[in-house]
N, C-alpha and C positions, 0 to 999 in steps of 0.2 A: 362696665365694671369688669366685667369676667376677665378680658384680656389683663386688665391691671392687676388682680389678684392671681393671676396664672404664673405672672411674672415676677410676684415676687414670692411666690411659693416656691416658684423656681428656682431663684436667688437663694432661696433658705435651702433650699435640699444643695445645692452647689457649696455654699458656705460649710454646712454640715460635714460633705465628703469632703472639704479640703480639712476641716479639723482632725478628722476623724484619718485621714491621711498624715498629716501631722505629728497625731499620735503615734500612729502606728510606727513612724520613723524615729522617732526619740527615743521609744519603749516606757512609755508612761501611759495612765489611763487617770484624769480629775474624777474621785469618784462623791466628793459632796462640795458645797458650795463654800465648804469653811476652808478651804485651800488644803486640806488633808489630802495627800496623795500617796497613792502606792503604786510602789517599782514591779512591775510586773515581766519576767524576762521572759525574751522573744527563745521560741524553738531554735536549737540547734540547725545551720542552715545543713540539707542533706549533701553528701556526697556527689560530686558531677559526675556522669554519668558516662562513660566513653563509646562511641558506638563501632560495633564490630561486625561491619556488613562483611558477608563469607556466602560463597557458593556450596550449600550441603548435599552432598550426594543421599539420595534416598537409600532407604535402606535395604538390602537382598532379601529381607527377611517379608519383606509384604507378601500376603497369600495371593494365590492365582484365581482371578475370580472364576466364579462358577456360572456358567449361561446360564442357567434355569433361576437363579438368581438375580444377575443382570435383567433376565425379559421380563420378570417380574415387576422390577422396579421401573422399567422404561413403560410397561405398557398402558399404562392409564394416562401418560404422558404424549404415546403413540397413536392414541384413539383421537387426540381430539382434531373435530372434523376440519377445525381450521387449517391442518397441514394438507388438507387436500390429497395427491396421490403423494405417497413417502416411498423415495428410496433412501436406505443405510444401510451402515455397516460399523462396526466394533469390533476392533482387535486388541489383545494384549501386547503389547508393548515387546515386552519381555521375551515372548517365545513365538510370536507370530501367530499366533491362533485366534480364529476368529471365535468371536463370543458372543454375536448377534447378527442377524441381517433383517431387513424387510427390504424385498425386491432389489438386491446390490446388483442384479446383473440386466435390470429392465434402463435402457438408454433413455435419459433422461434430458431437459433444459436445465444448463449447469448454473448461469449466468457468471459471475465474477471468478467464483472458486473456479473456473477455467483457468486464472492465473498461476495457479498452482502447480499445473500440466508445464505453463508457459519457464515459469521459474527453473522447475525442476530440470528441464531440458537445456535451459542456458546454462545452469553449474553443472551438467552431466559435462557438456561437449564446451563449453568456453573458461576461459580464463578467469579467475574471479577479479583480476584487475584489468581486463580488455578494455579500449577503449574506443571511439566512434572519431572520426574525421573531419573535420567540415574543410575545406581548402578553398584559397584563391588561387586563378592562376592568370597569368599574361597570354596573348594570341599574339604570335611574332608577326604574323602578317595583319592584323590588324592593332594598328598602335592605339593607346588609350583605352582598350577592350579590358573588364576586368570581369572572369566569370567565377561567381561562388559556385562551387561544384558540390553539391550535397554526400555527404556519407552515411545518413541513417541516424543523426543526434538530433534528438526532439527537445534537447535542452537548450540550444542555445539562445541569447536572451540578450535584445538590443538595449537593455538597460545601460547605463551608463557606469562607469566605476565608480564604486562604492554603492550602486542603488540596489537594492536588493530584487533576486531574482528565484522565479518559481521553484526550480530547483535548486539544490543545495549545491555547491562546487561548479556552477554554468560556465562554457564559454562565454565570449563575448564579442558581440559584433566588433566593436570599439577596439579590440585587440587585433582582428584582421585586419581594419582598416590602419591600425597604426602599423602592424607587419608590412603595408602595401607602399604606405610613404617612406619607413624606413629603405625600403628598396628602391628609392626612387624614383617611384613609377606615380607618371600623373594620370590620374584614370579620367576618364570622358564618358563611357559609358558601362553599361552593368548588364549581364546575362547571369540569368539564373540555370544552373544544371543539374536534373531531377531523375538521368536515368539509373542512377542506383534502384530504384526501385520499377515493379513494373504490372502491367495489370490497372484494375480500378484501382480506384482512390478511396471508395466504399465496398465495405464486403456483403454479402447478400447477409439480409435479414437484418440490417442498420435502418433505421430510422433516421431519414435528413434531418429531422426536427431535433436529433440529438446534437446537432451541431452547436443549433440556437441553443439550447437547453447544457449547453458546457460539456456533455457527456464525451467529445472526438470532436479530434479534425480528419478533413481527407487526410489520407495517409502518403505523406509526401517527403521525398528523402532530405529535404531539408526545412526546418519551421523554427520561428520562436515562442520559446517557453510553452512547447509543445501546442502550439498553434491560438494560447489566449491570446484574446485582444487587450484587454485588462491583466497585464505580465500576474500579479501578486493577488488578484482576487478569487477567492475559492468560489462566485458566483461570473466570473468571465464566460461571456460568448465566446465560440470558438472562430475562426476565421476559415471564408471558405476557399482562399487563396493562400494558404500558408508560405509555398516555397516562393513565389511572388511575391508576398509581404517581408521574406527574409533579405529577397535583393535589393528591394527598396530601403532597406531599413542599411544597409550596405551601401548604397548608394548614396545617401544623408549623409552617412559618416564620412562620406569621400566627397562631399561636398559636389554630386553630379545629380541631375534633372533625374528625381523615382519616377517620373513619369515614360521615362526613357527605358528602364525596366524591361527584358520580355523572357522568356522562359525558351530552354532548347533541351534536348534530347539527348546531343551529343557534344562532348569537347573535342576539340582539334588535337589529336595526335601528337603535331609538337607544343602543346599546348607548355608550357612552363610554371610551377609552383612558385608563388611569392610568397606566400603565408600559409599559415592551418593553426587549428584552434582543434581542443581533444574535449570529448565527453568527460564526467565523472565517472570514475572505472564502473565496472558492472555491479559490482558486490553492492554499491551505494544508490546506483538507479533499482536494481532490483529490490531492494530497502523499501523507497519510494513507493514503486511501483506496487508492491505486495500492503503498504499501511495504508496509500491515498486510494488501492483499489484504481489506481492510472490508467486509462484504456491505451492511450497513446505512448505511453510507455512500454504498456506489452505487446502493441502492435511491432513498435520499433526492435523490441527483445524477441519476437519470434522471426522477424524477418534478419537477424544475426544469428539463429540458432541455424535456417534455411541456407545461408550465405557458407557456413561452415561447412555444411552436408552437400555443398555445391548445388542446390539448388536456388530457384528463381528467388529474390525477394518480392514476393507478393503474398497474398493471404493464401492462396492454394499452395505455394510454396512454402510457407511458414506451418502452416497447419499440418502438411506430409511430413514436415523437417522435425515436428516438437513431437509427433505419435511415432515417427520412426525411433528417435531416441530414447524413447522411452521402453519401447520396444525390442530397444537391442540391451537394454539392462533389464530384461526379465520382466518388465511391469506389463500387467495382463492389458492392453487396449480393445478389448473384444466391445463392439455395440460403439465406440466413440465415432463421432462424426462432426467433424469441425470445419467452418468456415472463417475463423477468425483465431486470433490468440488472446483477446481478451472476454470473452464471454459475453460479448454487448450483443451479439447475434442469436433472434431467438429461434435460427435453425440448427445452432448448437446443439451436441447431445453426448452425455458421458453417463456411465453408473458411477452410481456410488462405490462400487470394488476397483474399479482404475484410480478414482478420488483417494481411497482411503491405503490402496497398496502404495501409492507414492508418498504418502504421509509415511508408513508403517518403513518401507526402506529406507528414509532419511531418517530414522530414529534409530535405525540399525547400524552393522559396522561393516558391510558387506560393501558397500557403496560412501565413502566417507565422502566424495565430492559432494554429494547432497546433502552431507549433514549441515549447512546452514542455513539449508531449506525451515530448519525448525525456527529460528532464530528470526527469520524473517515474517514469522507471523503475527498477527497483533495481536497484542495479552486483552482478554473480556476485563471491560472496565479500568482500561490501562492503558491502552495504544490504538493507533489505525482508525479504522471503520469498527470497534470493538470499543473504543474509548469509552462510547456514553449507553454502551449497552452492559448487562448485569448489574444494574445497580439499584433497580426498582422494586427487587424481592427481597425474599429472605436466602433461599435457594439460589438467586443470581448472585447475589454479593458473597455467600459461601463459595461460589465456582469463581465470582473474580480475581485475578492471576492464577489460579492454577488451572485454567483454560487458556491455550491460544488458537485461533481457527483463522482460516481465510474465509470471508463474507460473500454472498451472492445474492445480489439481488435486482429480479424485473419484475413488471408487472405480475403477479400470478407467481411469481417464483421466489423462494431463499431457499437459500444453500449454507451452511458450514462444512469445513474441510479442516482437523488439526488435531492437535493431543489434547490429553485432558491427565493430572495426576487427582486419582479417586480418594475417596478419604481414610482409606487406609495407607496408602502412598506406593500404590500401584500405578505404572503410566498405560494408559488405553489412548490408541489411534482411533477415530472415527470419522466418518463423512457422515453427510445427513443432504438429503435434496428434498425439497417440499414445491410439487409443480401443483397447477390450480387450486392457488391457498386460498382461503378465507383472510378476511380484514384484519384479524389477529395473527395471520401466518407467521409474521416474523419474533413475535415475544412465543408464539407455540413453540418455534424451533428450537428459541432458545432454550426454553424452558425445558425441552428435550435433552440438551443437550446438558445442562447445567446438572441432570439429572445423575448424569454419569460421575459427576464428581460427588456426590451423595451418596452412594453406592458404596461399600464397602463390603465388595458381595462375594469373596472367599469364604472357606468352609468353617 
């Protein structure tokens, strides 16, 4: 009988709700059973609000923070034992003056904040609209042979026209196949030229299991969706043979047996181009690299910088090129030792000083080419790898939207490098690296950074 009573009471509640709704619509209410009614006037409808979004400049009158007051605010957060070994630096964006430091010249494992250096070097040395080209060539001496020549574009996709790709604006294998057919070329076999990259495909300090974990793919000069086996899945494994996969996808698109695809290291000098596609522009690739902390994209970008400086497109060449580009632009790279461009290697070492200098230069006026770096940083509580952080505590929520930073996370390592507007309206740049971190290391470093927002540390 309980279900019956429950259903009846539910119907009564619904009926009452409908009556109340009707009464509200007609603007009257019954006051007694004798049908006497009183007209009740509804309140006037408020005026419509017109949103006026705008970028508002910070006031020039925000007080300059006092180092002693800032140190007092940060002290209890920096003392959290779960931070392990802490390196950090905070700088006034307006004056460039250091306000606080903790072992800022100690080389530490940076994890993915290393991508800040890679993005900065790319912005300083390359055109924002630069694209990477993937070609299809024919060999006049081998009728029917098609050569897929990689140019370092990791965004190429085998998705059919109209289907989603992992990278926005990605080039497609289907476009290459169409160009081959439009050229009147009857393909019977496919080879893949991976000669643009040199050296090993995995960096020292990488764990091969990270391929299956979806963090990285062997670095080859052509691949599909960053080497992902499931192109639009966040949890996708990566392929052990990304270049060969791309060749096989082209073979399928051309109606050629994919089992016969082979990899070569040189393309014949007399080969003729019969098709090409291009990656999204550099600035869009950097945006996805920084927001998603995309390791494959970072390694590809590092190789672009290496090529620009006339160095081999390899792990060593990219690392050398990135550091050289920063040093040429007066950024202190002392103590830096890099095995890769992504920060995935456990052998990488950077100082908080170097990281903070990169960000501080980006907010200044001396290197306008570097200014877009600020816009590439994820927003606390709003975008990228910070979208789900800074939302669980009052201090974190106060910092959400006012803090932008590149994140870094490896086992025992947490890092942040970016900018924050403090409560008085002063912009600060900062870098924080925590090694040998405890179980709450990530929340501890977030709390330390959030304290910068809460500090109105002027006189």
